[in-house]
KOLGU-946440 format. One record per residue: z, x, y of N, C-alpha, C in turn; residue number from 1. Coordinates in steps of 0.2 Angstrom, whole numbers. Atoms other than C-alpha are relative to their C-alpha. Example, Ala and Ser with C-alpha at 12.3 -4.5 7.8 and 13.67 -1.06 7.14 Angstrom:
// residues 2
R     n_w     n_u     n_v    ca_w    ca_u    ca_v     c_w     c_u     c_v     n
R       0       4      -6      39      62     -22       0       4       6     1
R      -1      -4      -6      36      68      -5       3      -4       5     2
This chain:
// residues 333
R     n_w     n_u     n_v    ca_w    ca_u    ca_v     c_w     c_u     c_v     n
R      -7       1      -2    -219     110     244       2      -7      -2     1
R      -2       7       1    -220      91     243       0      -1      -7     2
R       0       1       8    -224      92     224       7       3      -2     3
R      -7      -3       2    -208     103     222       5      -5       2     4
R      -5       5      -2    -198      91     232       0      -6      -4     5
R       0       6       4    -204      76     222       3       1      -7     6
R      -3      -2       6    -200      85     206       8       0       0     7
R      -7       0      -1    -183      89     212       4      -7       1     8
R      -2       7       0    -180      71     217       0      -4      -6     9
R       1       4       7    -186      65     200       6       3      -4    10
R      -5      -3       5    -174      77     191       7      -3       2    11
R      -7       3      -2    -159      71     202       1      -7      -2    12
R       0       7       2    -164      53     199       2      -1      -8    13
R      -2       0       7    -164      56     180       7       2      -2    14
R      -7      -2       1    -147      65     181       4      -6       1    15
R      -4       6      -2    -140      50     190       0      -6      -5    16
R       1       5       5    -147      38     178       3       1      -6    17
R      -4      -1       6    -140      47     163       7       0       1    18
R      -8       1      -2    -123      48     172       2      -7       0    19
R      -1       7       0    -124      30     175       1      -3      -7    20
R       1       3       7    -129      26     157       7       2      -4    21
R      -5      -2       3    -115      37     151       7      -4       2    22
R      -6       4      -3    -102      28     162       0      -7      -3    23
R       0       7       2    -108      11     156       2       0      -8    24
R      -1       0       7    -106      17     138       7       3      -2    25
R      -7      -2       1     -88      23     140       3      -5      -5    26
R      -4       4       5     -77      17     126       7       0       2    27
R      -8       1       0     -59      10     127       2       3      -6    28
R      -3      -3       6     -48      20     115       7      -4      -1    29
R      -6       4       1     -34      11     107       4       2      -7    30
R      -4       0       6     -20      12      94       3      -7      -2    31
R      -3       7       2     -14      -3      84       3       1      -7    32
R      -3       0       7      -3      -7      69      -3      -6      -4    33
R       3       5       4     -13     -22      64      -5       2      -5    34
R       4      -2       5     -23     -22      48      -7       1       2    35
R       7      -1      -2     -41     -16      48      -4      -6       1    36
R       3       6      -1     -47     -33      46       1      -4       6    37
R      -2       4      -6     -37     -41      60      -2       4       6    38
R       2      -4      -6     -40     -27      72      -7       0       1    39
R       8       0      -1     -59     -26      69      -2      -7       3    40
R       2       7      -3     -60     -45      73       2       0       7    41
R      -2       0      -7     -51     -43      89      -4       4       4    42
R       3      -5      -4     -59     -27      95      -8      -2       0    43
R       7       2       0     -77     -34      90      -1      -5       5    44
R       1       6      -5     -74     -50     100       0       3       7    45
R       0      -3      -7     -69     -40     115      -6       4       2    46
R       7      -4      -2     -85     -29     114      -5      -5       1    47
R       5       5       0     -95     -45     111       0      -3       7    48
R      -2       4      -6     -87     -53     127      -2       4       6    49
R       0      -4      -5     -87     -38     138      -6       6       0    50
R       5      -6       0    -100     -25     132       4       7      -1    51
R      -4      -6       0     -86     -12     131       2       1      -7    52
R      -2      -2       7     -84      -3     114       7       3       0    53
R      -6      -2       1     -68       1     107       1       5      -6    54
R      -2      -5       5     -63      17      97       7      -1      -1    55
R      -7       1       1     -47      13      88       2       3      -7    56
R      -3      -3       6     -36      20      75       7      -5      -2    57
R      -5       4       2     -23      10      64       6       4      -3    58
R      -6      -4       3      -5      17      60       5      -5      -1    59
R      -6       4       1      11       9      54       4       1       7    60
R      -3       0      -7      23       6      69       4       7       1    61
R      -4      -6      -1      34      21      66      -5       6       1    62
R       5      -6       0      19      33      64      -3       0       7    63
R       3       0      -7      11      26      80       5       2       5    64
R      -5      -2      -5      27      28      90       1       8       0    65
R      -1      -7       0      29      46      84      -6       4       3    66
R       6      -3      -2      11      50      88      -1      -1       8    67
R      -1       1      -7      13      43     106       4       5       3    68
R      -5      -5      -3      28      54     109      -3       7      -1    69
R       3      -6       1      19      69     102      -6       1       5    70
R       5       0      -5       4      65     114       1      -1       7    71
R      -2       2      -7      14      61     129      -3       4       6    72
R       3      -4      -5       7      76     139      -7       0       1    73
R       8       0       0     -11      73     134      -2      -7      -4    74
R       1       6       4     -13      54     129      -7       0      -2    75
R       6       1       3     -27      51     117      -3      -7       0    76
R       2       7       0     -28      32     120       2      -3       7    77
R      -1       3      -6     -28      20     134       4      -6      -1    78
R      -5       6       1     -19       5     126       3       0      -7    79
R      -3       1       6      -8       1     112       0      -7      -1    80
R       0       7       1     -11     -16     104       3      -2      -6    81
R      -3       3       6       0     -26      92       6       4      -3    82
R      -6      -3       3      15     -14      90       6      -5       2    83
R      -5       4      -1      32     -22      91       3       1       6    84
R      -2      -1      -7      40     -26     107       6       5       1    85
R      -6      -5      -1      56     -16     104      -3       7       0    86
R       3      -6       0      45      -1     101      -3       2       7    87
R       3      -1      -6      37      -3     118       6       1       5    88
R      -6      -1      -4      55      -4     126       2       7      -1    89
R      -2      -7       1      59      12     117      -5       5       3    90
R       5      -4      -4      43      19     124       0       1       7    91
R      -1       0      -7      47      14     141       5       5       3    92
R      -5      -4      -2      62      24     142      -2       8      -1    93
R       3      -7       2      52      39     135      -6       2       5    94
R       5      -1      -5      39      37     149      -7       0      -4    95
R       6       1       3      25      32     137      -5      -5       3    96
R       4       5      -2      19      17     146       0      -1       8    97
R       0       2      -7      14      11     163       0      -8       1    98
R       0       8      -1      17      -7     170      -6      -2       2    99
R       6       4      -2       3     -19     171       1      -7      -2   100
R      -1       7       1       4     -38     173      -7      -3      -1   101
R       7       3       2     -12     -45     164      -1      -6       3   102
R       2       7      -2     -21     -59     172       1      -5      -5   103
R      -1       6       4     -17     -76     165       6       1      -5   104
R      -5       0       4      -2     -69     156       6      -4       1   105
R      -5       5      -2       9     -82     165       0      -6      -5   106
R       0       5       5       4     -94     151       4       2      -6   107
R      -4      -3       5      14     -83     139       7      -1       2   108
R      -7       1      -2      33     -88     140       3       6       1   109
R      -4      -7      -3      44     -75     149       3       3      -6   110
R      -4      -3       5      54     -72     133      -5       5      -4   111
R       5      -3       4      38     -65     125      -4       6       4   112
R       4      -5      -4      33     -52     139       5       3       5   113
R      -4      -4      -4      41     -39     150      -1      -2       7   114
R       1       3      -7      44     -46     168      -3       5       4   115
R       3      -5      -4      38     -29     175      -7       2      -2   116
R       7      -1       3      22     -29     164       0       6      -5   117
R       1      -6       4      27     -14     153      -2      -2      -7   118
R       3       2       7      22     -25     137      -1      -8       1   119
R       1       7       0      15     -42     134      -1      -2      -7   120
R       1       3       7      17     -52     118      -6      -4      -1   121
R       6       3       2       2     -58     109       1      -4      -6   122
R      -1       3       6       9     -64      93       7       0      -3   123
R      -7      -1       3      25     -68      83      -1       0      -8   124
R       0      -1       7      29     -64      65       7       1      -3   125
R      -7       0       3      45     -68      56       1       4      -6   126
R      -1      -3       6      53     -59      42       1      -5      -5   127
R      -1       5       5      53     -67      25       1       4      -7   128
R      -1      -2       7      56     -65       6      -7      -1      -3   129
R       6       1       4      41     -63      -5       2       2      -7   130
R      -2      -1       7      44     -64     -24      -6      -2      -5   131
R       5       2       5      33     -64     -39       2      -6      -4   132
R      -1       6       3      32     -81     -47       2       0      -7   133
R       0      -1       7      30     -76     -65       7       4      -1   134
R      -6      -3       1      45     -64     -63       6      -5       0   135
R      -5       5      -1      56     -79     -57       0      -4      -6   136
R       0       5       6      50     -90     -71       3       4      -6   137
R      -2      -4       6      53     -76     -84       8       1       0   138
R      -7      -1       0      71     -73     -78       4      -7       1   139
R      -4       7      -1      75     -92     -75       3       0       7   140
R      -3       0      -6      78     -89     -57      -4      -4       5   141
R       3       4      -5      74     -99     -41      -2       5       6   142
R       2      -4      -6      66     -91     -25       6       1       4   143
R      -6      -1      -4      79     -82     -15       1      -4       7   144
R      -1       4      -6      87     -93      -1       6       3       4   145
R      -5      -3      -4     100     -81       5      -1       7       0   146
R       1      -7       0     101     -63       9       4       3      -6   147
R      -3      -2       6     114     -61      -5      -3      -2      -6   148
R       4       1       6     102     -68     -18      -3       6      -2   149
R       4      -6       1      93     -52     -17       5       6      -4   150
R      -5      -5       3     109     -43     -24       1      -2      -7   151
R       0       3       7     107     -53     -41      -2       6      -4   152
R       1      -5       5     108     -40     -55      -7      -1      -4   153
R       6       1       4      92     -48     -63      -6       3       3   154
R       6      -3      -3      81     -40     -50      -1       7      -2   155
R       0      -7       3      86     -23     -58      -2       5       6   156
R       2      -5      -5      77      -9     -49      -7      -2       1   157
R       6       3      -1      62     -20     -45      -2      -3       7   158
R       2       2      -6      62     -23     -27      -4       5       4   159
R       4      -5      -4      50     -15     -15       0      -2       8   160
R       0       1      -7      51     -14       4      -1       6       4   161
R       2      -6      -4      47      -3      19       5       5       2   162
R      -5      -5      -2      55      13      25       0       0       7   163
R      -1       1      -7      63      12      42      -2       5       4   164
R       3      -6      -4      57      29      47      -7      -1       2   165
R       7       0      -1      39      24      47      -2      -8       2   166
R       3       6       0      38       5      47       4      -5       5   167
R      -3       5      -4      41      -9      60       3      -6      -4   168
R      -3       5       4      44     -21      46       7       1      -2   169
R      -7      -3       1      59     -11      41       4      -1       5   170
R      -4       1      -6      65     -11      58       2      -7       1   171
R      -2       7      -1      65     -30      59       4      -3      -6   172
R      -5       1       6      73     -31      42       7       1       2   173
R      -6      -3      -2      87     -21      49       3      -5       6   174
R      -2       5      -5      87     -32      65       2      -7      -2   175
R      -1       7       3      87     -48      55       7       0      -3   176
R      -6      -1       3     102     -42      45       6       1       5   177
R      -5      -1      -6     112     -36      61       1      -7       3   178
R      -1       7      -3     109     -53      69       3      -5      -4   179
R      -3       5       5     114     -63      53       7       2      -2   180
R      -6      -1       3     129     -53      48       5       4       5   181
R      -3      -5      -4     134     -40      62      -2       6      -3   182
R       3      -6       1     130     -22      62       3       3      -6   183
R      -3      -3       6     143     -15      50      -1      -3      -7   184
R       1       3       6     141     -28      37      -7       0      -2   185
R       7       0       2     122     -27      38      -1       7      -3   186
R       1      -7       4     123      -8      33       4       0      -6   187
R      -4       1       6     136     -12      20      -5      -3      -5   188
R       4       4       4     124     -25      13      -6       4      -3   189
R       6      -4       2     109     -13      13       2       6      -5   190
R      -2      -5       5     119       0       4       0      -3      -7   191
R       0       3       6     121     -12     -10      -7      -2      -2   192
R       7       2       1     103     -18      -9      -4       6      -3   193
R       4      -6       2      97       0     -11       0       1      -7   194
R      -1      -1       7     103       0     -29      -6      -4      -4   195
R       6       4       3      89     -13     -33      -7       2       3   196
R       7      -1      -3      75      -5     -23      -3       6      -4   197
R       4      -4       4      62       3     -33      -3       6       4   198
R       3      -5      -4      53      12     -19       0      -3       8   199
R       1       2      -7      53      11       0      -7       3       2   200
R       7      -2      -2      35      11       6      -1       2       7   201
R       2      -3      -7      27      20      21      -2      -6       5   202
R       2       5      -4      20       4      28       3      -6      -2   203
R      -4       6       2      27     -13      29      -3      -5      -5   204
R       4       4       5      13     -21      18       0       4      -6   205
R       1      -4       5      14      -7       6       2      -3      -7   206
R      -2       2       6      24     -16      -7      -3      -7      -2   207
R       2       7       1      15     -33      -6      -5       0      -6   208
R       5       0       5       1     -29     -18       4       1      -7   209
R      -4      -1       6      13     -22     -32       4      -6      -2   210
R      -3       7       2      23     -38     -31      -4      -5      -2   211
R       5       5       2       8     -49     -31      -3       1      -7   212
R       3      -1       7       2     -40     -47       5       0      -5   213
R      -5       0       5      19     -41     -55       3       7      -2   214
R      -2      -7       1      22     -22     -54       7       1       3   215
R      -7       0      -3      38     -26     -44       2      -8       1   216
R      -3       7       0      49     -42     -42      -1      -3       6   217
R       0       3      -6      50     -45     -24       2       5       6   218
R      -2      -4      -5      55     -39      -7       0      -3       7   219
R      -1       3      -7      57     -42      12      -6       3       4   220
R       6      -1      -3      41     -43      22      -1      -4       7   221
R       2       4      -5      33     -49      38      -4      -6      -3   222
R       4       6       3      26     -67      35      -8       2      -1   223
R       8      -2       0       8     -60      39      -2       3      -7   224
R       2      -3       6       8     -49      24       1      -4      -7   225
R      -1       5       5      16     -62      12      -5      -5      -1   226
R       6       5       0       3     -75      17      -6       3      -3   227
R       6      -3       2     -11     -63      14       0       0      -7   228
R       0       0       7      -6     -61      -4      -1      -7      -3   229
R       0       7       2      -3     -80      -6      -7      -3       0   230
R       7       3      -1     -20     -84       1      -5       3      -4   231
R       5      -3       5     -29     -72     -10       1      -2      -7   232
R       0       3       7     -23     -82     -25       5       3      -4   233
R      -5      -3       4      -9     -71     -31       6      -4      -1   234
R      -5       4       1       6     -79     -39       7       2       3   235
R      -6      -2      -4      19     -76     -25       3      -6       3   236
R      -3       6      -4      32     -87     -17       3       3       6   237
R      -3      -2      -6      37     -86       1       6      -4       1   238
R      -6       4      -2      55     -91       6       4       4       5   239
R      -4      -3      -5      68     -87      19       7      -1      -1   240
R      -7       1       1      86     -84      20       3      -5       5   241
R      -3       5      -4      97     -98      26       4       2       6   242
R      -4      -3      -6     107     -86      37      -4       1       6   243
R       5      -2      -5      91     -83      47      -3       6       0   244
R       3      -6      -1      79     -70      52      -3       1       7   245
R       3      -1      -6      71     -62      67      -7       0       0   246
R       8       0       0      53     -65      72      -2       6       5   247
R       2      -6      -4      45     -49      78      -5      -3       5   248
R       5       1      -6      35     -50      95      -5       6      -1   249
R       5      -5       0      19     -41      93      -4       0       7   250
R       2      -1      -7      13     -34     110      -5       5       1   251
R       5      -5      -2       1     -23     120       3       3       6   252
R      -2      -3      -6       3     -11     134      -5       5       2   253
R       4      -5      -3      -6       1     146       4       7      -1   254
R      -3      -6       1      -3      19     141       1       4       6   255
R      -1      -4      -6       4      31     154      -4       6       0   256
R       5      -6       0      -9      44     159      -6      -2      -3   257
R       6       2       3     -23      34     151      -6       3       4   258
R       6      -3      -4     -40      42     155      -5      -5       2   259
R       4       6      -2     -48      25     156       4      -6       2   260
R      -5       6      -2     -35      14     165      -4      -6       2   261
R       4       6      -2     -49       2     172      -2      -4      -6   262
R       3       3       6     -56      -1     155       6      -3      -4   263
R      -6       2       3     -38      -3     148       2      -7       3   264
R      -2       7      -3     -34     -17     161      -5      -5      -1   265
R       5       5       2     -50     -26     157       2      -3      -7   266
R      -2       3       7     -44     -27     139       6      -4       0   267
R      -6       4       0     -27     -32     143       0      -7       4   268
R       1       7      -3     -33     -46     155      -3      -4      -5   269
R       4       4       5     -45     -52     141       5      -2      -5   270
R      -4       2       5     -32     -51     128       6      -5       2   271
R      -6       4      -2     -19     -61     138      -3      -7       1   272
R       3       7      -1     -31     -76     139       1      -4      -7   273
R      -1       4       6     -30     -91     127      -6       1      -5   274
R       5      -2       5     -47     -86     120       1       5      -5   275
R      -2      -5       5     -40     -71     112       4      -3      -6   276
R      -5       2       6     -26     -80     102      -4      -6      -4   277
R       4       4       4     -39     -93      97      -4       3      -6   278
R       3      -3       5     -47     -80      87       4       1      -7   279
R      -4       0       6     -32     -80      75      -3      -5      -5   280
R       2       6       5     -38     -97      67      -7       2      -2   281
R       7      -1       1     -56     -92      68      -1       6      -5   282
R       0      -5       5     -53     -76      58       5       1      -5   283
R      -5      -1       6     -39     -80      46       5       5       2   284
R      -6      -5      -2     -26     -70      56       6      -4      -1   285
R      -6       4       2      -9     -75      49       6       2       5   286
R      -5      -1      -5       0     -73      66       1      -6       4   287
R      -2       6      -4       9     -86      77      -2       2       7   288
R       1      -1      -7       2     -87      94       6       0       5   289
R      -5       1      -5      13     -84     109      -2      -5       6   290
R       2       5      -5       3     -95     120       1      -7      -3   291
R      -2       7       3      10    -113     118      -6      -4      -1   292
R       6       4       1      -7    -120     120      -5       1      -6   293
R       4      -2       6     -14    -112     105       4      -2      -7   294
R      -4       2       6      -8    -120      88      -1       5      -5   295
R       0      -5       5      -4    -110      73      -6      -2      -5   296
R       6       0       4     -19    -107      61       1      -5      -6   297
R      -1       4       6     -11    -115      46       7      -3       0   298
R      -6       3       0       4    -126      42       6       5      -2   299
R      -5      -5       2      13    -111      34       2       4       6   300
R      -2      -4      -6      14    -103      51       4      -4       5   301
R      -4       4      -4      23    -117      58       8       1      -2   302
R      -7      -2       2      41    -110      59       6      -4       3   303
R      -5       5      -3      50    -125      66       6      -1      -5   304
R      -5       1       5      60    -127      50       4       6      -2   305
R      -3      -6       1      65    -109      49       5       2       5   306
R      -5      -2      -4      81    -102      56      -2       6       3   307
R       2      -6      -3      75     -90      69       6       3       4   308
R      -6      -2      -4      89     -79      76      -2       3       6   309
R       2      -3      -6      89     -74      94       0       8       0   310
R       0      -8       0      85     -55      98      -1       2       7   311
R       0      -4      -6      89     -45     113      -5       6      -1   312
R       5      -5       1      73     -35     114       2       7       3   313
R      -2      -6      -4      80     -23     127       5       4      -5   314
R      -5      -4       5      95     -19     115      -3       3      -6   315
R       3      -3       6      84     -17     100      -4       6       2   316
R       4      -6      -1      73      -5     109       4       6       2   317
R      -4      -5      -1      87       5     116       4       3      -6   318
R      -3      -2       6      95       6      99      -4       2      -6   319
R       5      -1       5      80       8      89       1       7      -4   320
R      -1      -7       3      82      27      85       7       0      -4   321
R      -7       0       3     101      25      82       0      -4      -7   322
R       0       4       6      98      11      69      -4       3      -6   323
R       4      -3       5      85      20      60       4       6      -3   324
R      -4      -6       2      96      36      59       6      -2      -4   325
R      -6       2       4     111      26      53      -3      -3      -7   326
R       2       2       7     100      18      39      -2       6      -4   327
R       1      -7       4      95      36      33       6       2      -2   328
R      -6      -3       1     112      42      34       5      -4      -5   329
R      -4       4       4     121      27      26      -3      -3      -6   330
R       4       3       5     108      19      15      -3       5      -5   331
R       4      -5       4      97      33       9       4       5      -3   332
R      -4      -5       1     110      46       9      -3       6      -4   333
């Protein structure tokens, strides 16, 4: 009897030990729009600091949002990291996120985070022009310094930029134009610009390499993607329209109905600290920190000389779907 009892206790102990080991090895699950290199650097650092592994997948902003909506009844991830702030505002209205105020997020200025904790901004990324230098030289042109410069006939059908149905970059291109010109004029402009567009790419960075290689002339991108090409030694020129651009706020949030909310909160707390944004410099991440105590990694990320237009993130989120639908109906036709 005693032997049987001892065996039973041993089996229970082993089961509890296995259960504990499984619990300790639970992984955080995340979606991100950041590039593979950027996301890996951040998630690996989190695992190194906390011992918590991260299972993550990367999508363009529009794809990520569509996936979140499709999975609303059965969420497949615990956090979304790096998507655009207006996408989180849109998701709030659709019941995709839960509020959580990360510890130490107070260091991040209020304009870069939701006051109720539905999203917290971790980086800024302005819209810019990227043009192939050889194309400009061959055509006797200077880098574009106005939105209207892109309407120059010499660009022919050689511009590439992102599709608003799938890309956050395209959404911020539209928002920049709306802020610079007013909505109706912005759509009239895009209809004219469409005549010079070779292709609308699925992701925001999709046209960067073709431009860098001279297969296309130029386009409108987030600065992060343009600098990536420039730093790799490709002959590209980065410039900005004098009328101004919008800077995207890249943010993070807790998914509503997350199966591992405790792990999600550990990550959100960690990612709100100064330590996380200092990883940008350490890993060559071309994003601008939202924490004012963390300087930009390179002089090219100092945007004080650029005209940054104000953006009502709430308005952008509330009108996100409408602006994309209008782009499809009036620009693509």
